[in-house]
C-alpha positions as CSV (number, residue, x, y, z in Angstrom):
1,X,2.0,-25.6,10.6
2,X,-1.6,-25.4,9.7
3,X,-3.1,-22.3,8.1
4,X,-6.1,-22.4,10.5
5,X,-7.6,-23.7,13.7
6,X,-9.1,-27.1,14.1
7,X,-11.1,-28.3,11.1
8,X,-12.1,-24.7,10.3
9,X,-9.9,-24.6,7.3
10,X,-11.6,-27.7,5.8
11,X,-15.1,-26.0,6.1
12,X,-17.0,-23.6,3.6
13,X,-16.2,-21.0,6.1
14,X,-12.9,-20.4,4.6
15,X,-14.5,-19.0,1.5
16,X,-16.8,-16.9,3.7
17,X,-13.7,-15.5,5.5
18,X,-12.1,-14.9,1.9
19,X,-15.2,-13.1,0.8
20,X,-15.1,-10.8,3.9
21,X,-11.5,-10.0,3.5
22,X,-12.1,-9.4,-0.3
23,X,-14.6,-6.9,0.4
24,X,-12.3,-5.0,2.7
25,X,-9.7,-5.3,0.0
26,X,-12.2,-4.0,-2.6
27,X,-13.2,-1.0,-0.4
28,X,-9.5,-0.1,0.2
29,X,-8.3,-0.4,-3.5
30,X,-11.4,1.4,-5.0
31,X,-10.6,4.2,-2.5
32,X,-7.1,4.5,-3.7
33,X,-7.5,4.1,-7.4
34,X,-10.6,6.2,-7.8
35,X,-8.9,9.0,-5.6
36,X,-5.6,9.0,-7.6
37,X,-7.5,10.0,-10.9
38,X,-9.3,12.8,-8.9
39,X,-6.0,14.3,-7.5
40,X,-5.4,17.0,-10.2
41,X,-9.2,18.1,-9.8
42,X,-8.9,18.2,-6.1
43,X,-5.9,20.3,-6.4
44,X,-7.6,22.8,-8.6
45,X,-11.0,22.8,-6.8
46,X,-9.7,23.1,-3.3
47,X,-7.1,25.8,-4.4
48,X,-4.2,23.9,-3.2
49,X,-0.9,22.7,-4.9
50,X,0.9,19.4,-5.6
51,X,2.3,19.2,-2.1
52,X,-1.1,19.7,-0.7
53,X,-2.8,16.9,-2.6
54,X,0.3,14.6,-1.9
55,X,-0.4,15.0,1.8
56,X,-4.0,13.8,1.2
57,X,-2.3,10.5,0.2
58,X,0.6,10.7,2.7
59,X,-1.5,11.6,5.8
60,X,-3.7,8.4,5.0
61,X,-0.7,6.2,4.7
62,X,1.1,7.7,7.7
63,X,-1.8,6.9,10.1
64,X,-2.1,3.3,8.7
65,X,1.7,2.9,9.2
66,X,1.6,4.3,12.8
67,X,-1.5,2.3,13.8
68,X,-0.8,-1.1,12.2
69,X,1.5,-2.5,14.9
70,X,-1.1,-1.5,17.5
71,X,-4.0,-3.1,15.7
72,X,-2.0,-6.3,14.8
73,X,-1.0,-6.6,18.5
74,X,-4.6,-6.1,19.8
75,X,-5.8,-8.6,17.2
76,X,-3.5,-11.3,18.6
77,X,-4.7,-10.4,22.2
78,X,-8.4,-9.9,21.7
79,X,-9.2,-11.4,18.3
80,X,-10.0,-10.3,14.7
81,X,-13.8,-9.8,14.3
82,X,-14.5,-6.8,16.5
83,X,-11.5,-4.9,15.1
84,X,-12.3,-5.7,11.4
85,X,-16.0,-4.9,11.8
86,X,-15.0,-1.5,13.5
87,X,-12.6,-0.8,10.7
88,X,-15.3,-1.2,8.1
89,X,-17.6,1.0,10.0
90,X,-15.0,3.8,10.7
91,X,-13.7,3.7,7.1
92,X,-17.3,4.3,5.9
93,X,-17.9,7.2,8.2
94,X,-14.5,8.7,7.2
95,X,-15.5,8.5,3.5
96,X,-18.7,10.4,4.2
97,X,-16.8,13.2,6.0
98,X,-14.3,13.4,3.2
99,X,-16.9,13.9,0.7
100,X,-18.1,17.0,2.6
101,X,-14.6,18.6,3.0
102,X,-14.5,22.3,2.3
103,X,-10.8,22.7,1.9
104,X,-7.6,20.7,1.8
105,X,-7.0,21.0,5.6
106,X,-10.4,19.6,6.3
107,X,-9.8,16.8,3.7
108,X,-6.5,15.8,5.3
109,X,-8.3,15.7,8.7
110,X,-11.1,13.6,7.5
111,X,-8.7,11.3,5.6
112,X,-7.0,10.7,8.9
113,X,-10.4,9.4,10.3
114,X,-10.7,7.2,7.2
115,X,-7.2,6.0,7.8
116,X,-8.0,4.7,11.3
117,X,-10.7,2.5,9.7
118,X,-8.2,1.5,6.9
119,X,-5.5,0.6,9.3
120,X,-7.9,-1.9,11.1
121,X,-8.7,-3.5,7.8
122,X,-5.2,-3.8,6.5
123,X,-3.9,-5.1,9.8
124,X,-6.7,-7.8,10.2
125,X,-7.6,-8.7,6.6
126,X,-4.7,-11.0,5.8
127,X,-5.0,-12.6,9.2
128,X,-8.6,-13.7,8.6
129,X,-7.5,-15.4,5.5
130,X,-4.5,-17.0,7.0
131,X,-6.5,-18.3,9.9
132,X,-9.2,-19.9,7.7
133,X,-7.0,-21.5,5.0
134,X,-4.6,-24.5,5.2
135,X,-1.0,-23.5,4.6
136,X,-1.0,-25.6,1.3
137,X,-3.8,-23.3,0.0
138,X,-2.7,-20.0,1.4
139,X,-0.9,-18.9,-1.8
140,X,-4.0,-19.7,-3.9
141,X,-6.1,-17.5,-1.3
142,X,-3.7,-14.7,-1.5
143,X,-3.8,-14.9,-5.3
144,X,-7.5,-14.7,-5.3
145,X,-7.3,-11.5,-3.2
146,X,-4.6,-10.2,-5.5
147,X,-6.9,-10.8,-8.5
148,X,-9.9,-9.0,-6.8
149,X,-7.5,-6.1,-5.9
150,X,-6.4,-6.0,-9.5
151,X,-9.9,-6.0,-10.8
152,X,-10.7,-3.1,-8.6
153,X,-7.5,-1.4,-9.7
154,X,-8.6,-2.0,-13.3
155,X,-12.1,-0.5,-13.0
156,X,-11.4,1.8,-10.2
157,X,-9.6,4.5,-12.3
158,X,-12.3,4.3,-15.0
159,X,-15.0,4.7,-12.3
160,X,-12.8,7.5,-10.8
161,X,-12.6,9.1,-14.2
162,X,-16.4,9.2,-14.6
163,X,-17.1,10.2,-11.1
164,X,-14.5,13.0,-11.3
165,X,-16.0,14.3,-14.5
166,X,-19.3,14.7,-12.5
167,X,-17.7,15.8,-9.1
168,X,-14.5,14.7,-7.3
169,X,-16.5,14.2,-4.1
170,X,-18.3,11.2,-5.6
171,X,-15.0,9.4,-5.2
172,X,-15.5,9.3,-1.5
173,X,-19.3,8.8,-1.5
174,X,-19.0,5.6,-3.7
175,X,-17.4,3.9,-0.7
176,X,-20.5,4.3,1.4
177,X,-22.8,1.6,0.1
178,X,-19.8,-0.9,-0.2
179,X,-18.8,-0.1,3.3
180,X,-22.3,-0.6,4.8
181,X,-22.7,-3.9,2.9
182,X,-19.3,-5.1,4.0
183,X,-19.9,-4.0,7.6
184,X,-23.1,-6.0,7.8
185,X,-21.7,-9.2,6.0
186,X,-18.7,-9.2,8.4
187,X,-20.7,-8.7,11.6
188,X,-23.0,-11.6,10.6
189,X,-20.5,-14.1,9.3
190,X,-17.1,-13.5,10.7
191,X,-15.7,-16.0,13.3
192,X,-12.8,-16.0,15.6
193,X,-10.3,-18.9,15.0
194,X,-9.9,-19.6,18.8
195,X,-10.2,-18.1,22.3
196,X,-8.9,-14.7,22.8
197,X,-8.9,-12.0,25.5
198,X,-5.7,-13.1,27.2
199,X,-4.6,-10.8,30.0
200,X,-1.6,-9.5,28.3
201,X,-0.8,-5.6,28.7
202,X,-0.6,-3.4,25.6
203,X,2.8,-1.9,25.1
204,X,1.9,1.9,25.2
205,X,5.5,2.9,25.9
206,X,6.6,1.2,22.8
207,X,3.7,2.7,20.8
208,X,4.8,6.3,21.9
209,X,8.4,5.6,21.0
210,X,7.5,4.2,17.6
211,X,5.0,7.0,16.8
212,X,7.5,9.8,17.6
213,X,10.3,8.1,15.7
214,X,8.3,7.5,12.6
215,X,6.6,10.9,12.4
216,X,9.8,12.9,12.9
217,X,11.6,10.7,10.4
218,X,8.8,11.3,7.9
219,X,8.9,15.1,8.5
220,X,12.5,15.1,7.7
221,X,12.2,13.0,4.5
222,X,9.3,14.9,3.1
223,X,9.8,18.5,4.1
224,X,13.6,18.8,4.2
225,X,13.8,19.3,0.4
226,X,11.7,22.5,0.8
227,X,13.6,24.1,3.9
228,X,16.9,22.5,3.5
229,X,18.4,19.0,4.4
230,X,20.9,20.6,6.8
231,X,18.7,23.3,8.3
232,X,18.4,23.2,12.1
233,X,14.8,22.2,12.4
234,X,15.2,19.4,10.0
235,X,18.4,18.1,11.7
236,X,16.5,18.3,14.9
237,X,13.8,16.2,13.4
238,X,16.3,13.6,12.1
239,X,18.1,13.5,15.6
240,X,14.8,12.8,17.5
241,X,13.8,10.1,15.0
242,X,17.0,8.3,15.4
243,X,17.0,8.6,19.1
244,X,13.4,7.4,19.4
245,X,14.1,4.5,17.1
246,X,17.0,3.4,19.3
247,X,14.8,3.8,22.4
248,X,12.1,1.8,20.8
249,X,14.5,-1.0,19.9
250,X,16.0,-1.1,23.4
251,X,12.5,-1.1,24.9
252,X,11.1,-3.8,22.7
253,X,13.9,-6.3,23.4
254,X,13.3,-6.0,27.1
255,X,9.6,-5.7,27.3
256,X,7.7,-8.9,28.4
257,X,4.8,-8.0,26.1
258,X,6.2,-5.9,23.3
259,X,4.4,-4.0,20.7
260,X,6.6,-5.7,18.0
261,X,8.0,-9.2,18.7
262,X,11.5,-8.6,17.3
263,X,12.4,-12.2,17.7
264,X,10.2,-13.1,14.7
265,X,12.8,-11.5,12.6
266,X,15.1,-14.3,13.4
267,X,13.1,-16.5,11.1
268,X,14.8,-16.3,7.8
269,X,11.8,-16.3,5.5
270,X,9.9,-13.8,7.6
271,X,12.8,-11.4,7.8
272,X,13.8,-11.5,4.1
273,X,10.2,-11.5,3.0
274,X,9.3,-8.4,5.1
275,X,12.6,-6.7,3.9
276,X,12.1,-7.3,0.2
277,X,8.4,-6.1,0.6
278,X,9.7,-2.8,2.2
279,X,12.3,-2.2,-0.6
280,X,9.8,-3.0,-3.3
281,X,7.3,-0.5,-1.7
282,X,9.9,2.1,-1.8
283,X,10.7,1.5,-5.4
284,X,7.1,1.1,-6.6
285,X,5.1,3.4,-4.3
286,X,4.9,6.4,-6.5
287,X,4.7,4.6,-9.9
288,X,0.9,5.0,-10.5
289,X,0.9,8.5,-9.1
290,X,3.6,9.5,-11.6
291,X,1.8,7.9,-14.5
292,X,-1.6,9.8,-13.7
293,X,0.3,13.0,-13.3
294,X,1.9,12.5,-16.6
295,X,-1.1,11.7,-18.5
296,X,-3.1,14.5,-17.0
297,X,-0.2,16.9,-17.1
298,X,2.0,17.0,-20.3
299,X,-0.4,14.9,-22.2
300,X,-3.4,17.0,-21.1
301,X,-5.8,14.0,-20.7
302,X,-9.0,14.4,-18.9
303,X,-9.6,12.2,-15.8
304,X,-11.6,9.5,-17.7
305,X,-9.1,9.2,-20.6
306,X,-6.2,9.0,-18.0
307,X,-8.0,6.3,-16.1
308,X,-8.4,4.3,-19.3
309,X,-4.8,4.7,-20.3
310,X,-3.5,3.1,-17.0
311,X,-5.7,0.0,-17.4
312,X,-2.8,-2.2,-18.8
313,X,-1.2,-1.9,-15.4
314,X,-4.1,-3.5,-13.6
315,X,-4.7,-6.1,-16.3
316,X,-1.2,-7.4,-15.6
317,X,-1.8,-7.9,-12.0
318,X,-5.2,-9.5,-12.6
319,X,-3.6,-12.1,-14.8
320,X,-0.4,-12.8,-12.8
321,X,-1.7,-12.5,-9.1
322,X,-3.4,-16.0,-9.1
323,X,-0.6,-17.5,-11.1
324,X,1.9,-16.2,-8.6
325,X,-0.1,-17.6,-5.7
326,X,-0.6,-21.1,-7.3
327,X,3.2,-21.3,-8.2
328,X,4.2,-20.4,-4.7
329,X,2.0,-23.1,-3.2
330,X,3.7,-25.5,-5.5
331,X,7.4,-24.4,-5.6
332,X,7.8,-21.9,-2.7
333,X,8.2,-18.3,-2.7
334,X,11.8,-17.6,-3.4
335,X,12.0,-18.4,-7.1
336,X,8.5,-16.9,-8.0
337,X,8.8,-13.8,-5.9
338,X,12.4,-13.0,-7.0
339,X,11.4,-13.7,-10.6
340,X,8.6,-11.2,-10.2
341,X,10.9,-8.5,-8.8
342,X,13.4,-9.0,-11.7
343,X,10.6,-8.6,-14.2
344,X,9.4,-5.5,-12.4
345,X,12.9,-4.1,-12.4
346,X,13.0,-4.4,-16.3
347,X,9.5,-2.8,-16.5
348,X,10.7,0.2,-14.5
349,X,13.8,0.6,-16.7
350,X,11.4,0.6,-19.7
351,X,9.2,3.3,-18.1
352,X,12.3,5.4,-17.4
353,X,12.7,5.9,-21.1
354,X,9.5,8.1,-21.1
355,X,9.6,11.2,-23.3
356,X,6.9,13.8,-23.5
357,X,5.9,12.4,-26.9
358,X,6.5,8.7,-26.3
359,X,3.7,6.7,-28.3
360,X,1.1,5.2,-26.0
361,X,1.7,1.6,-27.1
362,X,5.1,1.8,-25.9
363,X,4.0,3.1,-22.4
364,X,1.3,0.5,-22.2
365,X,3.7,-2.3,-22.9
366,X,6.0,-1.2,-20.0
367,X,3.1,-0.5,-17.7
368,X,1.9,-4.1,-18.2
369,X,5.4,-5.6,-18.0
370,X,6.2,-3.8,-14.8
371,X,2.9,-4.8,-13.1
372,X,3.3,-8.4,-14.5
373,X,6.3,-8.7,-12.3
374,X,4.5,-7.1,-9.3
375,X,1.8,-9.6,-9.6
376,X,4.1,-12.5,-9.4
377,X,5.9,-11.1,-6.3
378,X,3.1,-10.0,-4.0
379,X,1.1,-13.2,-3.4
380,X,4.0,-15.5,-2.9
381,X,5.7,-13.0,-0.6
382,X,2.7,-12.5,1.5
383,X,1.8,-16.1,1.9
384,X,5.3,-16.8,2.8
385,X,5.4,-14.2,5.5
386,X,2.0,-15.4,7.1
387,X,2.9,-19.1,7.0
388,X,6.3,-18.5,8.7
389,X,4.6,-17.4,12.1
390,X,2.5,-19.1,14.7
391,X,-1.4,-18.4,14.7
392,X,-1.1,-16.2,17.8
393,X,1.5,-13.9,16.1
394,X,-0.3,-13.6,12.8
395,X,-1.7,-10.2,13.8
396,X,1.9,-8.9,14.3
397,X,3.0,-10.5,11.0
398,X,0.1,-8.8,9.0
399,X,0.5,-5.5,10.8
400,X,4.3,-5.5,10.1
401,X,3.6,-6.2,6.5
402,X,1.2,-3.2,6.4
403,X,3.5,-1.0,8.3
404,X,6.6,-1.7,6.1
405,X,4.6,-1.5,2.9
406,X,3.0,1.9,3.7
407,X,6.3,3.2,5.1
408,X,7.9,2.3,1.8
409,X,5.2,4.0,-0.2
410,X,5.5,7.1,1.9
411,X,9.2,7.2,1.4
412,X,8.7,6.6,-2.4
413,X,6.4,9.6,-2.7
414,X,8.7,11.7,-0.6
415,X,11.4,10.9,-3.1
416,X,9.3,11.4,-6.2
417,X,7.5,14.7,-5.0
418,X,10.6,17.0,-5.1
419,X,11.8,15.6,-8.4
420,X,8.5,16.6,-9.9
421,X,8.1,19.9,-8.1
422,X,11.6,21.0,-9.0
423,X,11.0,20.8,-12.7
424,X,9.1,24.3,-13.0
425,X,7.7,27.0,-11.0
426,X,4.5,25.9,-9.1
427,X,2.3,28.5,-11.0
428,X,3.3,26.9,-14.3
429,X,2.6,23.4,-13.0
430,X,-0.9,24.6,-11.8
431,X,-1.5,26.0,-15.3
432,X,-0.5,22.7,-16.8
433,X,-3.3,20.9,-15.0
434,X,-5.8,23.8,-15.4
435,X,-5.1,24.6,-19.1
436,X,-3.9,21.3,-20.3
437,X,-0.3,20.2,-21.1
438,X,-0.8,20.8,-24.8
439,X,-1.2,24.5,-24.1
440,X,2.1,24.7,-22.3
441,X,5.5,25.3,-24.0
442,X,7.2,22.2,-25.1
443,X,10.2,23.0,-22.9
444,X,8.0,22.7,-19.8
445,X,6.4,19.5,-20.9
446,X,9.8,18.1,-21.5
447,X,11.1,19.3,-18.0
448,X,8.1,17.7,-16.3
449,X,8.5,14.4,-18.2
450,X,12.2,14.4,-17.3
451,X,11.3,14.5,-13.6
452,X,9.0,11.6,-14.1
453,X,11.7,9.6,-15.9
454,X,14.3,10.3,-13.2
455,X,11.9,9.0,-10.5
456,X,11.5,5.8,-12.6
457,X,15.2,5.4,-12.8
458,X,15.6,5.7,-9.1
459,X,12.7,3.2,-8.7
460,X,14.5,0.7,-10.9
461,X,17.7,1.2,-8.9
462,X,16.0,0.6,-5.6
463,X,14.5,-2.6,-7.0
464,X,17.9,-4.2,-7.4
465,X,18.4,-4.7,-3.5
466,X,14.9,-6.1,-3.3
467,X,15.8,-8.7,-5.8
468,X,18.9,-9.7,-3.8
469,X,17.1,-9.7,-0.5
470,X,14.3,-11.9,-2.0
471,X,16.8,-14.4,-3.3
472,X,18.4,-14.7,0.2
473,X,15.2,-16.0,1.8
474,X,16.0,-19.7,1.3
475,X,13.9,-22.5,0.2
476,X,12.2,-23.4,3.6
477,X,8.7,-22.6,2.5
478,X,8.0,-25.1,-0.3
479,X,4.4,-26.1,0.7
480,X,4.7,-29.7,-0.4
481,X,7.2,-30.4,2.3
482,X,5.3,-28.9,5.1
483,X,2.7,-30.7,7.1
484,X,-0.9,-29.8,7.1
């Protein structure tokens, strides 16, 4: 199956499409990486706690996860361009509002606005590239996007460190000029790969089932550790979530125009690719946050120093992203993606040996090694998922990838947060970030670091099933055996 429509994927347009998707990727990654560095400052300046700033992140990913299936379905019905351009505009407006937030409640509310735009970008960016490139070149295209994302991840924390030293609000305002430029470029140059506007109904009933199921499930996962896993309100949330997921499944398999075409999961490569991505996201979703909290907590680093210390992680992805994409075009996704997960597993085990006084070169090595594996996994896995579905279902494929990836990250943070918060009283934790870790008793530095280490051990354990699932996908996506 071809990667695009007609001769479009033979023309220079495919590079224009890649540039547009890359700008959206740049915007999203910069937003994430600069903001991570600013979290401790936001916590102090907005007079909130670790749970509050974690919800600044979780609320964003929650909205993206809920809306991704809807935008992917609408993209398959009505086309990609209008949705992607709207996403860039809404994300830019949301960034402006976040920069003026007066308290953490306002910031979370404005992050939801920003997330509406972000969900449009995530659901459509990969489709734009898959539509424009031939299947034999799709891995390389995904590798290029991975490299751009890695470059943004490399310089984003440093930029975030500089901006945070001036004012944490600049981490949102920096998105505005990029967003305006990207919106103009996409509106001027983006094309649709074919005719859209089919008279297909949108599955609103399925959307309601899915939203209720996911939100109540997330509330149980992220709040139950505070009020009790077996408390009546939490058990009620769990029961509603399970019932709504069951109702969603029953509705989707009988609906003529479902929100999520579950029949796609009968394709071996699609199913195991999506499942391995979900498990990997659960394993890795909180890794960078944990490292930043460690460097700005027990190590007592300022935002700029902490941002520089995590650069080895981004460098690894910048190196291996294009390599992983190229190798997957040549050999298929199974071997390369599975090897990447195995390397990531070893890197997580290395990070789990962290102590409050571990020499930085040791941490730098394990950060690099861990993300080296992630860089090998992501491009092959993404290109295999997108190449496994027809053109008119790529919106669903991309949105499902975004949904599962963000759901995994939310679950990852929901697992890591109580492990960190349970290490000491919240007042002492606030003092660690306000006064600096070096000013805290060694026993508290050790306790906090032990919580981080335990989270890394759990992440490594979760990676094992991801490796197994990835290896089960089969060899059916070797590019050289596919027709153009």
